[in-house]
C-alpha positions in Angstrom: -11.6 5.6 5.0 -11.9 3.1 7.8 -9.4 0.5 8.4 -9.9 -2.9 9.4 -8.3 -5.8 10.8 -7.2 -9.4 8.9 -8.3 -12.4 9.6 -4.8 -13.9 11.1 -4.6 -17.0 8.6 -4.3 -14.4 5.4 -1.6 -12.3 7.5 0.9 -13.6 5.2 -0.8 -13.0 2.0 -3.0 -9.4 3.0 -1.6 -6.4 4.4 -4.9 -4.3 4.9 -8.2 -3.8 4.3 -10.3 -0.8 4.4 -14.1 0.5 3.4 -14.8 3.9 1.9 -17.4 5.8 1.8 -18.0 9.6 0.8 -17.9 11.8 -2.2 -14.0 11.9 -2.9 -10.6 9.7 -2.0 -9.4 11.3 1.0 -5.7 12.4 1.1 -3.6 10.1 1.8 -0.1 8.4 1.1 0.4 6.2 -1.9 0.1 2.4 -1.2 2.5 0.8 -3.4 0.9 -2.4 -3.3 -2.2 -4.6 -5.4 -5.8 -3.9 -3.9 -8.6 -6.3 -4.5 -11.5 -4.1 -4.1 -15.3 -4.7 -4.2 -17.5 -2.1 -6.2 -20.8 -1.1 -4.8 -22.6 -3.4 -7.0 -20.3 -6.3 -5.8 -18.3 -6.4 -9.3 -14.6 -7.2 -8.4 -11.4 -5.3 -9.6 -8.0 -5.5 -9.2 -6.2 -1.6 -8.9 -2.8 -1.2 -9.4 0.1 0.0 -6.7 0.6 3.9 -6.3 3.2 6.2 -6.0 1.1 9.2 -6.1 -1.8 9.9 -4.1 -4.8 8.9 -5.6 -7.1 11.5 -6.3 -11.1 11.9 -7.6 -14.5 11.0 -7.0 -15.8 8.0 -5.7 -18.1 5.2 -7.9 -21.8 6.3 -6.3 -24.1 4.0 -5.3 -22.7 2.7 -1.6 -19.5 1.9 0.0 -15.9 1.0 -1.7 -14.5 -2.4 -0.2 -11.1 -3.1 -0.6 -8.5 -5.8 0.2 -4.3 -4.9 0.4 -2.5 -7.4 -1.1 0.8 -8.1 0.2 3.6 -6.8 -3.0 4.4 -9.8 -4.5 1.3 -11.8 -4.2 -0.9 -11.0 -6.6 0.6 -12.9 -9.6 0.0 -16.5 -7.2 -3.4 -15.3 -6.0 -5.2 -14.1 -9.7 -2.5 -15.4 -12.2 -1.7 -11.8 -13.1 1.6 -10.1 -13.3 1.2 -6.7 -11.2 2.6 -4.6 -13.8 0.1 -5.6 -15.7 -2.8 -4.3 -13.7 -3.7 -0.9 -14.2 -3.7 2.0 -11.6 -7.0 2.9 -12.7 -7.8 -0.9 -12.1 -9.3 -4.1 -13.8 -12.3 -6.3 -14.1 -11.5 -10.1 -12.7 -14.0 -12.6 -14.0 -14.7 -14.2 -10.3 -18.2 -13.8 -9.5 -19.9 -11.0 -7.6 -19.7 -10.2 -4.1 -22.8 -8.6 -3.2 -24.4 -7.1 0.4 -23.4 -4.5 2.5 -20.1 -3.0 2.4 -19.1 -5.7 5.5 -20.8 -8.6 3.6 -18.3 -7.7 0.6 -15.4 -7.4 2.6 -16.1 -10.7 4.1 -16.6 -12.4 0.5 -13.4 -10.6 -0.6 -11.2 -12.6 2.1 -13.0 -15.6 1.6 -12.4 -15.2 -2.1 -8.5 -14.6 -1.3 -8.6 -17.7 1.1 -9.8 -19.9 -1.4 -6.9 -19.6 -3.3 -4.5 -18.8 -0.9 -3.1 -23.0 -1.5 -1.8 -22.3 -4.6 -0.2 -19.0 -4.5 3.2 -19.2 -4.7 5.9 -16.1 -4.4 9.0 -15.3 -6.0 11.0 -15.9 -2.5 14.0 -13.8 -3.8 11.7 -10.6 -4.5 9.9 -11.5 -1.2 13.5 -11.4 0.2 14.4 -8.0 -1.3 11.0 -6.6 -0.1 12.1 -7.0 3.6 15.5 -6.1 2.9 14.0 -2.6 1.3 11.6 -2.0 4.5 14.6 -2.6 6.9 17.2 -0.4 4.6 15.3 2.5 2.4 18.2 4.6 2.0 20.9 1.3 0.6 21.1 1.1 -3.2 19.2 -1.4 -5.3 22.4 -3.2 -6.6 23.2 -3.7 -2.5 19.7 -5.4 -2.3 20.2 -7.2 -5.2 23.5 -8.8 -4.1 22.2 -9.7 -0.3 19.2 -11.6 -2.7 21.9 -13.1 -5.1 20.6 -11.2 -8.2 22.0 -8.6 -10.6 20.7 -5.8 -10.3 18.8 -6.0 -13.9 17.9 -9.6 -12.4 15.9 -8.2 -9.9 14.5 -5.2 -11.4 13.3 -7.5 -13.9 11.4 -9.7 -11.3 10.7 -6.5 -9.1 7.9 -5.3 -12.0 6.4 -8.7 -12.1 5.7 -10.0 -8.8 4.7 -6.0 -7.3 4.2 -3.7 -10.3 6.8 -1.2 -9.5 10.3 -0.6 -10.5 12.8 -0.9 -7.4 13.5 2.5 -6.9 9.8 3.9 -7.1 8.8 1.3 -4.7 11.6 2.0 -2.0 10.4 6.0 -2.4 6.9 5.2 -1.3 8.6 3.0 1.2 10.4 6.2 2.8 7.3 8.6 2.8 5.1 5.3 4.9 8.6 5.5 7.1 8.9 8.9 7.9 5.2 9.6 8.7 5.2 6.5 11.1 8.2 7.6 12.8 6.2 11.7 12.9 2.8 9.7 14.7 5.1 8.1 17.0 6.6 11.1 18.2 3.2 12.5 18.8 2.2 9.2 20.6 5.1 10.4 23.0 3.9 13.9 23.1 7.0 15.1 21.4 7.3 17.4 18.0 8.5 15.2 15.5 12.2 15.9 14.7 12.0 15.8 10.6 16.1 16.7 10.2 16.4 13.3 12.4 13.3 11.7 10.7 14.9 12.2 7.2 18.4 10.3 8.2 16.5 7.3 9.7 14.3 6.6 6.8 16.8 7.2 3.9 16.2 10.7 3.0 19.4 12.7 2.1 18.2 15.4 4.3 14.9 17.0 5.5 14.8 18.8 2.2 14.7 15.8 0.2 12.1 14.1 3.1 10.1 17.7 1.9 10.9 17.6 -1.6 9.0 14.2 -1.8 6.1 14.3 0.3 5.4 17.6 -2.3 5.7 15.3 -5.0 3.9 12.2 -3.7 0.9 13.9 -1.9 0.8 17.6 -2.8 1.7 18.7 1.0 4.5 18.1 3.6 4.2 15.4 6.1 2.8 18.1 9.0 -0.8 18.4 7.2 -0.9 14.9 6.3 -0.3 14.1 10.7 -3.0 17.0 11.0 -5.5 15.3 8.3 -5.3 12.4 10.3 -5.3 13.5 14.0 -8.5 15.3 13.1 -9.8 11.8 11.6 -8.9 10.4 14.4 -10.8 12.6 16.7 -13.8 13.1 14.9 -14.1 9.4 14.8 -13.7 9.0 18.8 -15.0 11.8 20.4 -14.3 12.3 24.3 
């Protein structure tokens, strides 16, 4: 998978973009967001948020292109509740975006840009998302209180906006936080201190961190780090 930059004018709506080519989906952390996916033939689909790593073969005919929408923006952009977007994906009637992978990605950005002016987000859910990223170890009830909602109200609105229950979303956020912290340590030439990272990222302890990675990805975080470093070295030979 090749990660690509996002146009500055779409950064408030789009978290990232990618082009995926090969026989199968590579091993990676789940992504708790709705993706706008452009198939090799130019058809567009929305794919739901993940709590476990996606597996399986890629469709034939060329690269798969995706634009990762920021959590909470799918309803405003495409008029569909995020919890109604299946993990396997569902077609959307927006016309085809044919051409090369790069042309399809440009078309997907243009599609989002054309709808940006009409996109309204649930502001309280947006604020709750920010709190969850800042304090992934805090209980959902605290995040609800911080945005002026009951836990039940937040849960109901969060599922519609994001597509996951708050606790499920936070579990994935913790995984990403831990892997990012480990990468930061490696960039400084230091081995990751998993017990320390577990505490920083909201896990009970190192055992909890390892169990969550095995449940969501099937491997410990150290294996994901090796995968990433191999891909980086193979794409950027010295």
